[in-house]
N, C-alpha and C positions, 0 to 999 in steps of 0.2 A: 288955637295953642288948648285946647283942650283935652285931648290924649294924656300928653304933656304932664296938668295936672288934674289927674282925674278929682272926680267930685264926689263923693259921699253912693250916692243912687249909680253912680255909671260901675263904681267898684265890686257894690254893692251884688247888682247880676251879672259883669264877670265872673265875679265868687260861682254866685249862682251856677253861671254856666260852665264854671270850669269844676266843679264840683259832679255835677251833674257829669258831665266827658267823663272825666275823671271813674266815680260810680259804675257811669260804662264798659269803660271799660276795661275794670276792675273788675267787674258781675261777669263777662262775658268777649269780650277783646284780649283779657290780658293771659285767660287760661290758655286761648286759640292758642293767641304767638307762643305761648312757653311747651305746651303740650306739642306744636310745630317744630321748635326749636328741639326741646327731650326726643322728638322722635330724629330730628336731619342730626340729632349726636351721636344716638344711640345707632344708625343708619353706618355714618360714620367710624362709629367703633367694631358698629360687626364692618365693615370693612376690612378697616384695617385686620380685623382677629383673621378674617377668610386671607386677606395677604398674606397675612404670618404662618397661619396654612398650608397654602399651596408654596408657601414659598420652602416651609420645612418640607412638604411633601417633594419638592420639585428639586430639594437637595437631597433627601431617603433614595429617590429613583438616581437622582440620575450617583449616587454611589451605588446601589444597586446596577442600576446597567455597565458601573465602568467596572464591579461586580465582577458578571454576566462576562463583560468583553477579556478580561484577563485570564477568567480563569476559559473561556473561550478559545484565549490565544493561545492557552497555555493544554490545550485539548488534542488544542490542532498541532501544535509540535510537539506531543508525544504520539499521534497517528503519525505524521510524516518521521518521527524515528522508530516505530511500529511497523511503518512502508517501509521503509532504507531494510530496514532487519529482515520481513519478510525479501524484499528484493535478493539480497546477501543471501538469504538460505539457499530460492531458486534460483539466483548465478551459482551458488555453489554442487545444487543438486544435478544443477544441468553439465553445469564441467566432471563435478565425478561419476554418471550418468552417459557423458560423450567419451569420455575415459573409457572407460568399462565399453562401451558398441567398438572403439576401436582398438580396445585390445582382445575381442573377442574377433571382428573381424581381421586384424594380421594372425592371428591364432589361428583363425577356416581357412585362411591365405597360407598362413604357413606347413597348413597341415594340409588344406590341397596341392600344394608345392609338391610337397613329400609323397604324396600318392604320386602326384605324376610322375614324378623323377623315377616310382618303386616300378609304376608302370612302363617308364621310356626303358625301363633297364630292361623289366621284366623281358620285353621284346627284343631290346639288346641281344638278351640273353638265348633267345628263342633263335634270331635271326641268328647269332654265329655259331651255336650249338645247329643249324641246321643246316649252317654254310660249311660249318665243322666236319660232318656228317657228311655232308655232301664229296668235302676233301679224300676220307678218310675210304667213305666208300671209292670213289674212283683211284684213289693208293692201291686201295686194297684187290679191287679189280684187275687193278695193274702186277700185283705181285702176286698174287694167286692164278695168276692165269699157267704157272708152273707146277707141276700138283709137288714137288722137294720141298718150291717154297713153300707151298701149303704146309706142309709138317712140318714145318720146321719154323713156320708161323706160331701154328697150332703149341707147338713141344715148347716156344718162349711164353705164350701168354699163359702157356699154364700153371708154367714155372715162379710164374707173374704173381697170380692169382692163389698160388701154394704162401708163396714169402708173406703175401697181404695178410693171409687165415691168420700166417702164425704171430705176424705183431701184431694183431685183435688180439 
């Protein structure tokens, strides 16, 4: 029970040991511990600050990327509108060219048909005139076999020519 009722000598040595330990701790231990705690606090503060900065940067990057996405979407829509307009213009030009080409082909076909019709009519007239001449020749040979008929026909033809000349 000596510890529960300390004596004066024991109390002196305990106080002296406590004072030495306290002095050593104050001189070399506490500064190291305080310095270590201060470094730890600074590290935690800088980590918190870095996390806040990273969060701000992330927020700015997110906003920037959202703006870029919206801008890209707007550009995409504009490009699609431009493509649609260009497609309509090309289709319109193609239709116009096709109509012009169709009209040209129809016009050429009409001209070719007209030329062909005129050729056919010319050939028909030529054949008809050849046939008419042949018929007239045969008729005239039959009528001109007699000299009196020849004179009568010549007189009639001269009268008709004179009548035609007097009318003109």
